[in-house]
Rosetta silent file (secondary structure, phi, psi, omega in degrees, C-alpha in Angstrom):
SEQUENCE: XXXXXXXXXXXXXXXXXXXXXXXXXXXXXXXXXXXXXXXXXXXXXXXXXXXXXXXXXXXXXXXXXXXXXXXXXXXXXXXXXXXXXXXXXXXXXXXXXXXXXXXXXXXXXXXXXXXXXXXXXXXXXXXXXXXXXXXXXXXXXXXXXXXXXXXXXXXXXXXXXXXXXXXXXXXXXXXXXXXXXXXXXXXXXXXXXXXXXXXXXXXXXXXXXXXXXXXXXXXXXXXXXXXXXXXXXXXXXXXXXXXXXXXXXXXXXXXXXXXXXXXXXXXXXXXXXXXXXXXXXXXXXXXXXXXXXXXXXXXXXXXXXXXXXXXXXXXXXXXXXXXXXXXXXX
SCORE:     score description
SCORE:     0.000 S_00000001
   1 L     0.000  -42.011 -175.237   51.743  158.225  108.944 S_00000001
   2 H   -63.556  -42.055  178.764   51.086  154.682  110.320 S_00000001
   3 H   -62.884  -39.205 -179.244   51.247  153.206  106.816 S_00000001
   4 H   -63.683  -39.743  178.925   54.487  155.019  106.122 S_00000001
   5 H   -66.858  -42.160  177.795   56.022  153.597  109.319 S_00000001
   6 H   -63.029  -34.211  177.404   54.901  150.075  108.482 S_00000001
   7 H   -65.952  -35.974  178.883   56.434  150.354  105.095 S_00000001
   8 H   -67.881  -34.712 -179.242   59.701  151.352  106.634 S_00000001
   9 H   -77.608  -18.795 -178.620   59.593  148.342  108.958 S_00000001
  10 L   -70.111  137.647 -177.368   58.784  145.892  106.135 S_00000001
  11 L   -71.516  146.007  175.985   61.784  143.885  104.897 S_00000001
  12 L   -71.740  140.026  177.472   63.015  144.489  101.372 S_00000001
  13 L   -78.144  122.904 -178.245   62.378  141.710   98.897 S_00000001
  14 L   -76.457  150.419  178.878   65.689  140.151   97.842 S_00000001
  15 L   -67.930  147.802 -175.770   66.361  139.536   94.201 S_00000001
  16 L   -62.653  135.568  175.295   65.859  135.939   93.162 S_00000001
  17 L    88.594    2.786  174.805   69.085  133.864   93.410 S_00000001
  18 L  -120.525  175.962 -179.048   70.739  136.137   96.050 S_00000001
  19 L   159.100  177.922 -175.480   70.861  136.236   99.780 S_00000001
  20 L   -60.765  -28.036 -175.546   73.136  136.378  102.772 S_00000001
  21 L   -93.647    3.580  174.297   74.797  133.048  101.820 S_00000001
  22 L    82.380  173.431 -179.892   75.502  134.153   98.279 S_00000001
  23 L   -88.340  177.079  179.739   74.523  132.538   94.962 S_00000001
  24 L   -58.120  -29.390 -178.921   75.427  129.165   93.585 S_00000001
  25 L   -94.937  -26.413 -175.339   78.473  130.742   91.924 S_00000001
  26 L   -83.721  -31.077 -178.862   79.549  133.304   94.552 S_00000001
  27 L   -83.340  161.056  178.695   79.773  131.071   97.586 S_00000001
  28 L    85.634   17.762 -176.519   82.519  128.554   98.233 S_00000001
  29 H   -68.325  -35.306  177.001   85.351  130.798   97.188 S_00000001
  30 H   -65.388  -41.638  176.892   87.513  129.722  100.104 S_00000001
  31 H   -61.605  -42.291  179.264   87.047  126.045   99.170 S_00000001
  32 H   -61.105  -41.751  177.343   87.939  126.932   95.570 S_00000001
  33 H   -60.969  -45.391  177.910   91.136  128.650   96.722 S_00000001
  34 H   -59.501  -41.616  176.024   92.049  125.606   98.754 S_00000001
  35 H   -61.915  -40.414  176.609   91.453  123.404   95.769 S_00000001
  36 H   -63.826  -41.875 -179.461   93.746  125.544   93.605 S_00000001
  37 H   -64.708  -43.297  178.464   96.422  125.387   96.320 S_00000001
  38 H   -59.011  -43.459  179.202   96.109  121.605   96.596 S_00000001
  39 H   -63.189  -45.062 -179.333   96.517  121.218   92.802 S_00000001
  40 H   -60.424  -41.215  178.477   99.513  123.503   92.849 S_00000001
  41 H   -64.917  -33.780  179.524  101.245  121.501   95.574 S_00000001
  42 H   -71.458  -43.635 -175.637  100.638  118.274   93.625 S_00000001
  43 H   -79.058  -36.116 -171.780  101.959  119.760   90.345 S_00000001
  44 L  -124.528   37.207 -175.793  104.761  121.954   91.677 S_00000001
  45 H   -64.639  -23.560  176.462  105.826  120.297   94.859 S_00000001
  46 H   -68.309  -17.527  177.164  109.493  120.675   93.762 S_00000001
  47 H   -79.526  -11.243  175.972  109.009  124.458   94.051 S_00000001
  48 L   -73.781  120.672 -176.278  108.441  124.190   97.817 S_00000001
  49 L   -66.781  149.672  174.933  111.824  125.115   99.282 S_00000001
  50 L  -101.789    2.111 -173.239  113.877  122.784  101.392 S_00000001
  51 L   -71.076  -30.571  179.710  115.929  125.523  102.916 S_00000001
  52 L  -113.979  109.536  175.734  113.682  125.961  105.954 S_00000001
  53 L    65.333   14.078 -174.878  112.807  122.831  107.896 S_00000001
  54 L    45.152   50.131 -177.919  113.027  120.776  104.660 S_00000001
  55 H   -62.130  -34.051 -177.653  109.434  121.584  104.044 S_00000001
  56 H   -65.145  -45.896  178.014  109.721  120.287  100.459 S_00000001
  57 H   -65.652  -40.019  176.973  110.790  116.844  101.594 S_00000001
  58 H   -58.775  -43.090  177.079  108.115  116.842  104.289 S_00000001
  59 H   -65.521  -42.698 -175.147  105.427  117.560  101.752 S_00000001
  60 H   -73.833  -18.334  172.225  106.741  114.971   99.295 S_00000001
  61 H   -64.527  -34.193 -177.553  106.827  112.293  102.035 S_00000001
  62 L  -118.504   26.305 -174.592  103.078  112.413  102.316 S_00000001
  63 H   -56.399  -38.332 -178.585  102.227  113.670   98.850 S_00000001
  64 H   -61.344  -25.406 -173.118   99.725  110.857   98.017 S_00000001
  65 H   -76.340   -3.446  170.388   97.619  111.885  101.055 S_00000001
  66 H   -68.957  -15.997  171.353   96.682  115.108   99.219 S_00000001
  67 H   -62.464  -42.321  175.488   94.222  112.845   97.521 S_00000001
  68 H   -63.446  -39.610  174.874   92.350  112.625  100.813 S_00000001
  69 H   -57.654  -41.262 -179.829   92.405  116.394  101.105 S_00000001
  70 H   -64.296  -40.312  177.306   90.866  116.545   97.637 S_00000001
  71 H   -59.594  -41.230 -177.469   88.048  114.127   98.681 S_00000001
  72 H   -68.837  -39.408  177.278   87.288  116.316  101.719 S_00000001
  73 H   -63.755  -37.151  178.409   87.188  119.470   99.587 S_00000001
  74 H   -66.589  -45.207  178.268   84.826  117.775   97.112 S_00000001
  75 H   -62.063  -42.004  179.799   82.483  116.732   99.906 S_00000001
  76 H   -69.378  -33.436  179.821   82.464  120.204  101.439 S_00000001
  77 H   -68.057  -34.495  175.016   81.838  121.834   98.056 S_00000001
  78 H   -70.614  -42.963  173.615   78.830  119.622   97.585 S_00000001
  79 H   -59.281  -37.913 -179.335   77.531  120.338  101.057 S_00000001
  80 H   -74.400  -16.858 -175.106   78.072  124.055  100.401 S_00000001
  81 L    55.023   49.470  179.249   76.245  123.715   97.114 S_00000001
  82 L  -107.715  114.480  178.129   78.944  125.760   95.438 S_00000001
  83 H   -66.346  -39.403 -179.377   79.286  125.424   91.714 S_00000001
  84 H   -60.476  -48.743 -179.750   82.538  127.359   91.772 S_00000001
  85 H   -64.532  -42.107 -172.166   84.133  125.061   94.435 S_00000001
  86 H   -65.614  -37.289  179.064   82.758  121.878   92.814 S_00000001
  87 H   -76.626  -38.501  179.559   84.273  122.711   89.453 S_00000001
  88 H   -68.248  -27.188 -176.815   87.568  124.017   90.856 S_00000001
  89 L   -70.007  -15.748  175.523   88.090  120.879   92.951 S_00000001
  90 H   -64.343  -22.269  175.993   88.472  118.992   89.644 S_00000001
  91 H   -60.228  -56.693  176.613   91.947  120.571   89.393 S_00000001
  92 H   -65.646  -27.653  174.064   93.504  118.608   92.229 S_00000001
  93 H   -60.679  -47.291 -179.756   91.579  115.491   91.075 S_00000001
  94 H   -66.185  -45.586 -179.507   93.221  115.691   87.662 S_00000001
  95 H   -58.746  -45.223  179.816   96.623  116.547   89.214 S_00000001
  96 H   -64.235  -43.023 -177.021   96.523  113.636   91.645 S_00000001
  97 H   -63.392  -41.185 -179.305   95.372  111.207   88.980 S_00000001
  98 H   -62.631  -34.706 -174.090   98.160  112.371   86.640 S_00000001
  99 H   -86.056  -44.057 -171.397  100.767  111.834   89.348 S_00000001
 100 H  -118.840   -4.343 -174.240   99.563  108.668   91.128 S_00000001
 101 H   -59.751  -36.442 -179.385   96.817  107.209   88.952 S_00000001
 102 H   -64.719  -23.920  178.266   99.199  104.773   87.298 S_00000001
 103 H   -72.534  -13.120  179.681  100.018  103.215   90.714 S_00000001
 104 H   -84.533  -20.105 -179.305   96.387  102.174   90.961 S_00000001
 105 L   -69.203  153.309  179.823   96.562   99.922   87.899 S_00000001
 106 L   -63.747  -34.622 -178.481   97.139   96.240   88.558 S_00000001
 107 L    75.532  153.917 -176.413  100.289   96.263   86.426 S_00000001
 108 L   -93.027  130.559  175.712  101.745   93.435   84.400 S_00000001
 109 L   -74.917  134.378  175.355  103.671   90.769   86.301 S_00000001
 110 L   -57.398  154.300 -177.421  107.063   90.013   84.792 S_00000001
 111 L   -85.408 -143.069 -171.418  107.352   86.626   83.095 S_00000001
 112 L   -65.342  -25.975 -179.645  109.644   83.728   83.505 S_00000001
 113 L   -81.240    4.231 -175.462  112.784   85.869   83.658 S_00000001
 114 E   -88.169  143.805  173.956  111.590   87.699   86.738 S_00000001
 115 E  -102.917  131.057  173.192  113.071   87.400   90.200 S_00000001
 116 E   -86.191  124.454 -176.280  110.794   87.683   93.178 S_00000001
 117 E  -127.201  150.483  179.968  112.503   89.836   95.789 S_00000001
 118 E  -128.476  134.266  178.335  111.530   90.784   99.345 S_00000001
 119 E  -120.940  133.708 -178.144  112.757   93.789  101.310 S_00000001
 120 E  -155.264  129.215  162.120  112.227   94.090  105.060 S_00000001
 121 E   -87.318  107.748 -168.820  113.546   96.075  107.995 S_00000001
 122 L   -77.597  -13.292 -178.913  113.155   93.384  110.581 S_00000001
 123 L    83.967  126.906 -178.187  113.543   95.706  113.583 S_00000001
 124 L   -77.317   -8.743  173.901  116.310   95.513  116.065 S_00000001
 125 L  -106.092   16.427  179.325  113.765   94.985  118.870 S_00000001
 126 L   -57.992  121.664 -179.744  111.981   92.125  117.097 S_00000001
 127 L   -87.312   -7.705  178.814  111.083   89.598  119.810 S_00000001
 128 L  -139.437   67.436 -175.700  110.474   86.713  117.466 S_00000001
 129 H   -63.005  -28.975  179.115  113.037   86.801  114.613 S_00000001
 130 H   -64.165  -42.025 -179.940  112.586   83.129  113.768 S_00000001
 131 H   -67.753  -40.253  177.275  108.870   83.611  113.016 S_00000001
 132 H   -63.497  -42.978  173.832  109.704   86.689  110.867 S_00000001
 133 H   -59.197  -41.392 -177.575  112.274   84.648  108.882 S_00000001
 134 H   -67.913  -41.593  179.752  109.819   81.822  108.339 S_00000001
 135 H   -62.093  -40.263  177.086  107.083   84.280  107.135 S_00000001
 136 H   -66.803  -43.795 -178.818  109.513   85.800  104.650 S_00000001
 137 H   -65.564  -31.468  178.667  110.686   82.405  103.412 S_00000001
 138 L   -65.255  -16.039  176.385  107.100   81.220  102.886 S_00000001
 139 L   -75.623  -15.102  178.720  106.717   83.767  100.119 S_00000001
 140 L    58.904   50.218  178.440  109.266   81.726   98.151 S_00000001
 141 L   -82.942  170.092  175.554  111.332   84.676   96.838 S_00000001
 142 L   -88.708  -31.532 -179.596  114.593   84.439   95.027 S_00000001
 143 E  -132.323  140.989  172.218  116.196   87.222   97.125 S_00000001
 144 E  -132.751  124.664  176.795  115.526   88.539  100.601 S_00000001
 145 E  -109.232  136.146 -174.773  117.141   91.741  101.886 S_00000001
 146 E  -134.342  146.413  173.825  117.084   92.555  105.600 S_00000001
 147 E  -126.531  166.020 -174.424  118.106   95.502  107.711 S_00000001
 148 L    64.639   43.014  178.379  118.575   96.012  111.470 S_00000001
 149 L   -84.384  112.529 -178.924  120.287   92.653  111.835 S_00000001
 150 L  -127.877  155.062  175.111  121.666   92.506  115.412 S_00000001
 151 L   -75.748  148.420   -4.073  123.087   89.790  117.603 S_00000001
 152 L   -88.062    4.670 -173.417  121.767   87.389  118.755 S_00000001
 153 H   -65.506  -27.868  178.088  118.779   87.607  116.386 S_00000001
 154 H   -54.581  -34.541  178.462  121.100   87.277  113.345 S_00000001
 155 H   -60.197  -44.103 -179.648  121.690   83.676  114.332 S_00000001
 156 H   -61.364  -47.386  177.896  117.963   82.953  114.070 S_00000001
 157 H   -58.469  -45.528  179.110  117.709   84.472  110.580 S_00000001
 158 H   -60.773  -43.056 -176.074  120.705   82.465  109.418 S_00000001
 159 H   -73.888  -40.632 -176.787  119.393   79.179  110.776 S_00000001
 160 H   -72.438  -37.902 -175.012  115.818   79.505  109.482 S_00000001
 161 H   -85.265  -17.011 -171.687  116.693   80.797  106.021 S_00000001
 162 H   -57.811  -41.134 -179.296  119.683   78.543  105.370 S_00000001
 163 L   -61.346  -37.607 -177.440  117.698   75.510  103.914 S_00000001
 164 L   -95.889  -17.370 -175.137  116.001   77.533  101.187 S_00000001
 165 L  -133.397   84.239 -174.686  118.605   80.191  100.689 S_00000001
 166 L   -69.170  -12.383 -178.990  122.062   78.637  100.692 S_00000001
 167 E  -116.750  127.569  177.219  123.876   81.831   99.775 S_00000001
 168 E  -154.714  156.243  179.389  123.935   84.875  102.026 S_00000001
 169 E  -141.655  141.854  178.034  126.122   87.866  102.950 S_00000001
 170 E  -132.119  132.572  169.216  125.968   90.221  105.940 S_00000001
 171 E  -132.852  117.383 -175.598  127.875   93.428  106.409 S_00000001
 172 L    63.734 -119.985  179.817  127.181   95.246  109.603 S_00000001
 173 L  -105.930   11.578  177.378  123.420   95.363  110.146 S_00000001
 174 E  -120.662  150.181 -179.778  122.331   94.667  106.549 S_00000001
 175 E  -154.968  164.991  178.967  122.211   91.324  104.713 S_00000001
 176 E  -139.932  138.865 -179.966  120.960   89.453  101.742 S_00000001
 177 E  -118.291  138.904 -171.301  119.828   85.844  101.328 S_00000001
 178 E  -143.838  150.444  172.311  119.710   84.283   97.893 S_00000001
 179 L   -86.841  -10.251 -179.227  118.807   81.066   96.010 S_00000001
 180 L  -117.037  154.734 -175.015  121.527   81.935   93.553 S_00000001
 181 L   -59.889  152.946  177.120  125.265   82.205   94.154 S_00000001
 182 E  -121.684  144.673  178.172  126.753   85.441   95.394 S_00000001
 183 E  -149.940  157.966  178.177  130.175   86.753   94.607 S_00000001
 184 E    64.207   33.683 -177.677  132.226   89.910   95.044 S_00000001
 185 E   -74.555  132.416  176.077  130.465   90.937   98.210 S_00000001
 186 E  -146.859  163.646  176.608  131.806   94.117   99.794 S_00000001
 187 E   -77.422  145.949  172.243  130.852   96.828  102.165 S_00000001
 188 L  -113.126  118.249 -174.764  129.485  100.109  100.733 S_00000001
 189 L   -82.725  102.618  174.232  130.466  103.125  102.800 S_00000001
 190 L  -115.001   25.128 -173.961  127.408  105.314  103.199 S_00000001
 191 L   -76.436  119.777  175.753  128.287  106.670  106.598 S_00000001
 192 L   -70.962  160.755 -177.423  127.427  110.435  106.797 S_00000001
 193 L   -66.147  139.628  178.276  129.887  112.835  108.380 S_00000001
 194 L    97.154   -9.416  178.952  129.707  113.014  112.164 S_00000001
 195 L   -94.651  123.263 -179.682  128.601  109.459  112.840 S_00000001
 196 L  -114.262  172.941  178.450  131.233  107.545  114.847 S_00000001
 197 L    82.422 -165.468 -175.666  131.538  104.039  116.149 S_00000001
 198 L   -79.021  115.903 -179.352  130.316  100.856  114.416 S_00000001
 199 L  -152.609   83.378  179.549  127.974  101.944  111.575 S_00000001
 200 L  -116.828  104.921 -174.471  127.980   99.617  108.563 S_00000001
 201 L  -126.072   23.063  179.972  124.674   99.863  106.689 S_00000001
 202 E  -147.476  140.783  175.446  125.484   99.149  103.093 S_00000001
 203 E  -143.480  160.293  174.852  126.659   96.158  100.990 S_00000001
 204 E  -135.513  135.472  174.459  127.071   95.311   97.355 S_00000001
 205 E  -145.418  166.670  178.164  127.213   91.832   95.905 S_00000001
 206 E  -106.058  122.978  175.788  126.822   90.124   92.511 S_00000001
 207 E   -94.530  123.285 -177.820  123.930   87.664   92.169 S_00000001
 208 E   -91.623   82.867 -178.601  124.666   84.925   89.597 S_00000001
 209 E   -82.277  166.521  178.035  121.107   84.402   88.327 S_00000001
 210 L   -68.309  -10.887 -177.408  120.156   81.976   85.514 S_00000001
 211 L  -109.123   12.480  178.226  119.523   85.124   83.354 S_00000001
 212 E   116.741  170.337 -177.395  122.951   86.789   83.958 S_00000001
 213 E   -72.209  149.237  177.736  124.784   88.678   86.641 S_00000001
 214 E  -144.403  125.546  178.122  123.019   91.341   88.690 S_00000001
 215 E   -81.348  118.925 -175.204  124.681   93.821   91.038 S_00000001
 216 E  -113.358  131.949 -179.204  122.541   93.891   94.176 S_00000001
 217 E  -118.395  133.659  174.558  122.829   96.674   96.773 S_00000001
 218 E  -119.634  128.036 -175.305  121.316   96.479  100.272 S_00000001
 219 E  -146.730  153.168  174.444  121.217   99.708  102.274 S_00000001
 220 E  -132.476  101.968 -174.320  119.758  101.271  105.319 S_00000001
 221 L   -78.780  159.398  177.678  119.860  105.056  105.264 S_00000001
 222 L   -57.182  154.204  179.084  119.744  107.147  108.447 S_00000001
 223 L   -74.121  157.079  172.407  116.432  107.919  110.042 S_00000001
 224 L  -110.287  157.072 -176.552  114.665  111.181  109.741 S_00000001
 225 E  -130.711  143.352  175.760  112.936  113.016  112.577 S_00000001
 226 E  -111.240  120.737 -177.621  109.978  115.416  112.550 S_00000001
 227 E  -137.547 -169.926 -177.285  110.117  118.142  115.106 S_00000001
 228 L   -64.477  -22.816 -177.995  109.117  121.740  115.712 S_00000001
 229 L   -94.603    3.153  178.805  111.850  122.915  113.306 S_00000001
 230 E   114.211 -148.480 -176.029  110.623  120.667  110.496 S_00000001
 231 E  -100.594  119.862  179.649  112.063  117.513  109.013 S_00000001
 232 E   -89.813   93.746 -174.883  115.590  116.545  110.154 S_00000001
 233 L  -129.571   12.204 -175.291  116.895  114.631  107.101 S_00000001
 234 H   -56.506  -44.134 -178.985  120.359  116.063  106.428 S_00000001
 235 H   -69.028  -39.826  177.185  122.146  112.830  107.283 S_00000001
 236 H   -63.385  -42.457  177.979  119.721  110.699  105.328 S_00000001
 237 H   -62.795  -42.795 -179.902  120.267  113.013  102.291 S_00000001
 238 H   -64.153  -41.292  177.511  124.065  112.813  102.621 S_00000001
 239 H   -64.364  -40.747  179.047  123.894  109.038  102.879 S_00000001
 240 H   -64.901  -33.780  177.821  121.635  108.857   99.793 S_00000001
 241 H   -67.609  -42.214  177.080  124.245  110.912   97.892 S_00000001
 242 H   -63.219  -42.254  178.685  126.977  108.451   98.829 S_00000001
 243 H   -66.354  -37.086  179.638  124.860  105.521   97.825 S_00000001
 244 H   -67.301  -37.902  175.393  123.965  107.201   94.580 S_00000001
 245 H   -63.336  -39.211 -179.275  127.680  107.745   93.781 S_00000001
 246 H   -65.537  -41.963 -177.085  128.355  104.055   94.440 S_00000001
 247 H   -69.006  -37.379 -179.334  125.506  103.028   92.078 S_00000001
 248 H   -68.822  -25.464  179.612  126.749  105.457   89.429 S_00000001
 249 L   -91.955    4.567 -176.342  130.224  103.883   89.552 S_00000001
 250 L   -65.490  138.077  179.190  128.835  100.297   89.205 S_00000001
 251 L   -78.635  -36.769  179.756  130.454   98.265   86.411 S_00000001
 252 L   -77.753  145.837  178.537  127.448   96.013   85.778 S_00000001
 253 L   -69.880  -43.699 -175.310  124.509   97.414   83.744 S_00000001
 254 L   -87.628  122.513 -176.649  121.819   95.555   85.750 S_00000001
 255 E  -130.725  142.789  177.081  121.506   96.871   89.251 S_00000001
 256 E  -125.334  126.633  175.924  119.060   96.122   92.073 S_00000001
 257 E  -116.240  124.280  174.030  118.661   98.289   95.147 S_00000001
 258 E  -123.281  131.839  177.185  116.845   96.944   98.185 S_00000001
 259 E   174.592  165.400  168.356  116.632   98.822  101.383 S_00000001
 260 E   -87.407  101.662 -176.645  115.036  100.918  104.107 S_00000001
 261 L   -96.351    4.616  177.507  115.789  104.288  102.596 S_00000001
 262 L    47.026   40.518  177.049  113.767  106.300  105.136 S_00000001
 263 L  -170.595  155.174  178.658  112.163  108.272  102.321 S_00000001
 264 L   -90.142  167.038 -177.599  109.529  107.915   99.617 S_00000001
 265 L   -74.025  -12.516  172.135  110.334  107.927   95.924 S_00000001
 266 L   -86.431  -14.858 -178.347  108.844  111.453   95.601 S_00000001
 267 L   -70.954  119.317  179.257  111.157  112.839   98.289 S_00000001
 268 H   -55.564  -22.610  179.128  113.832  114.956   96.646 S_00000001
 269 H   -65.381  -19.451  178.138  116.265  113.759   99.251 S_00000001
 270 H   -97.105    8.127 -175.359  116.432  110.417   97.399 S_00000001
 271 H   -60.445  -26.995  174.081  116.963  112.015   93.987 S_00000001
 272 H   -62.613  -21.125  175.676  120.583  110.690   93.803 S_00000001
 273 H   -98.186  -48.308 -177.146  118.948  107.280   93.622 S_00000001
 274 H   -66.353  -20.510  178.833  115.631  107.886   91.872 S_00000001
 275 L   -78.524  -15.613 -176.159  117.474  109.812   89.110 S_00000001
 276 L  -114.128  -20.562 -171.081  119.485  106.640   88.289 S_00000001
 277 L  -121.984  149.081  175.173  117.155  103.864   89.157 S_00000001
 278 E   -88.892  152.743 -176.550  113.593  102.950   88.098 S_00000001
 279 L  -112.682  169.773 -177.698  110.943  102.477   90.721 S_00000001
 280 L   -59.384  140.739 -175.880  107.901  100.097   90.781 S_00000001
 281 L   -85.400   -6.115 -176.399  105.294  100.872   88.060 S_00000001
 282 L  -156.344  145.270  175.919  102.296   99.901   90.183 S_00000001
 283 L   100.845  139.486  175.610  101.261   99.809   93.796 S_00000001
 284 L   -89.479  -48.208  174.676  101.485  102.145   96.802 S_00000001
 285 L    49.282   53.106  172.727  102.641   99.498   99.352 S_00000001
 286 L   -57.613  128.624 -172.887  102.827  101.892  102.365 S_00000001
 287 L  -120.877   -3.123 -179.252  105.213  100.036  104.709 S_00000001
 288 E  -145.847  141.155   -9.851  105.693  102.345  107.760 S_00000001
 289 L   -78.763  159.112 -172.705  104.646  102.362  110.475 S_00000001
 290 H   -60.370  -38.070 -176.918  103.280   98.796  110.473 S_00000001
 291 H   -64.340  -34.393 -179.264  100.346   99.589  112.771 S_00000001
 292 H  -150.232   80.546 -175.179   99.037  102.397  110.513 S_00000001
 293 L   -60.363  128.004 -178.673  101.121  102.703  107.287 S_00000001
 294 L  -116.014  -18.836 -176.113  101.479  106.235  106.011 S_00000001
 295 E  -154.959  154.838  170.628  104.370  105.999  103.556 S_00000001
 296 L   -99.409  103.263  176.224  106.492  103.526  101.686 S_00000001
 297 L  -106.191    1.100  173.145  110.070  104.055  102.898 S_00000001
 298 E   -97.920  120.545 -167.773  111.140  100.422  102.084 S_00000001
 299 E  -123.013  150.627  170.401  112.167  100.494   98.471 S_00000001
 300 E  -126.067  115.914 -176.496  112.882   98.199   95.560 S_00000001
 301 E  -132.052  161.035 -176.654  114.564   99.971   92.643 S_00000001
 302 E  -153.248  153.783  170.262  116.415   98.739   89.551 S_00000001
 303 E  -119.596  142.929 -177.505  118.490   99.764   86.525 S_00000001
 304 L    52.984   32.014  179.188  118.392   97.868   83.198 S_00000001
 305 L  -157.770  160.790 -178.645  115.572   95.861   84.757 S_00000001
 306 E  -117.148  130.938  177.117  111.902   96.415   85.356 S_00000001
 307 E   -93.292  119.097  178.073  110.278   96.427   88.824 S_00000001
 308 L   -73.923 -166.168  179.033  106.790   95.012   88.610 S_00000001
 309 L   -58.174  131.880 -179.816  103.864   95.811   90.962 S_00000001
 310 L   -98.601  145.197  177.742  105.042   96.253   94.571 S_00000001
 311 E  -143.979  161.714  174.098  102.975   95.023   97.510 S_00000001
 312 E   -92.032  154.785  172.686  103.194   94.688  101.223 S_00000001
 313 L  -107.454  167.654 -177.819  103.318   91.409  103.033 S_00000001
 314 L   -55.946  154.396 -179.281  101.618   90.566  106.367 S_00000001
 315 L   -63.574  148.786  175.891  102.982   92.229  109.474 S_00000001
 316 L  -119.113 -154.570 -179.462  105.856   90.555  111.408 S_00000001
 317 L   -82.477    7.837 -173.502  107.437   91.514  114.726 S_00000001
 318 L  -102.050  164.223  175.798  108.877   94.649  113.183 S_00000001
 319 L   -86.121    2.541  172.683  107.595   98.192  113.031 S_00000001
 320 E  -109.504  156.266  165.963  107.903   98.035  109.243 S_00000001
 321 L   -94.980  144.002  173.925  105.873   95.859  106.807 S_00000001
 322 L   -70.064  152.759  173.029  107.782   93.753  104.295 S_00000001
 323 E  -125.588  149.994 -179.185  107.443   94.655  100.661 S_00000001
 324 E  -141.063  149.014  176.529  107.788   92.397   97.667 S_00000001
 325 E  -157.573  158.307  175.330  107.978   92.761   93.881 S_00000001
 326 E   -99.845  130.301 -175.637  108.981   90.773   90.849 S_00000001
 327 E  -110.328  124.832  178.996  111.921   92.167   88.885 S_00000001
 328 E   -90.594  121.659  176.411  112.227   91.435   85.153 S_00000001
 329 L   -88.845   83.091 -172.976  115.854   91.075   84.012 S_00000001
 330 L   -65.017    0.000    0.000  115.187   92.283   80.478 S_00000001
């Protein structure tokens, strides 16, 4: 009887390769599911609806950061020693590389026909606009586009930039400085419905470059806000539609758009522009916020021209970083 009781108390021998934590292939299923979800969001982000809280635009604003999620999933799958998760996490790796891998390449700088352009939201609360202007001028660009130009700081930008950029135009709070003559400057109405008072944030001018005329647009689209109800971007989207219509009606073939568009090139809210204009072929150049950049909302786009690698410039007194790229007028 005592032997029988001892046998009952003895633990059963588990089969090799099994146990409470599962086998190499059975554990890590949650991580594998998260990897599949991450890959799906990268590949099919347009399928995420914008009808509720503009979740689609919110996802697309930070889409590159799903690469960091992928790295975390890979690390956890290795710690978990899960073959299933480790293999499945290759799906978001491939998806991210397919979408953003090209931006990691150095990219080819345009040749002699290229114009170096700088785009910067200088900040309406910038306490040292003169230093900001000097920093931008020191990069020796052909064109400088600025937003949030307010009095009396506008006078500082004009005085500092005048020696190297004899041609400039300002409409409302946006402006452009050029080494080449400007002509046909006019305001572009991108005011969304419901905004009253003084609100001029768009201009169009023709730059007489040595390589032919170029229609240059400078714009500052309305800000977006992130709250408990999601992303508030309706006015930004409406303004982008108005700007897209203006670009579509442009008489010149070569078009350059410089501006703080308050959206990334993946954000469907900017599709009226990204569907008509080409974006930089290399570089992430996250420009906002300056202290810890999370997204590039300062854009350089072109039609019938090629935008080379885009990069950020050192911080100024603004909450945005300046961005620069060379544009080939093919």
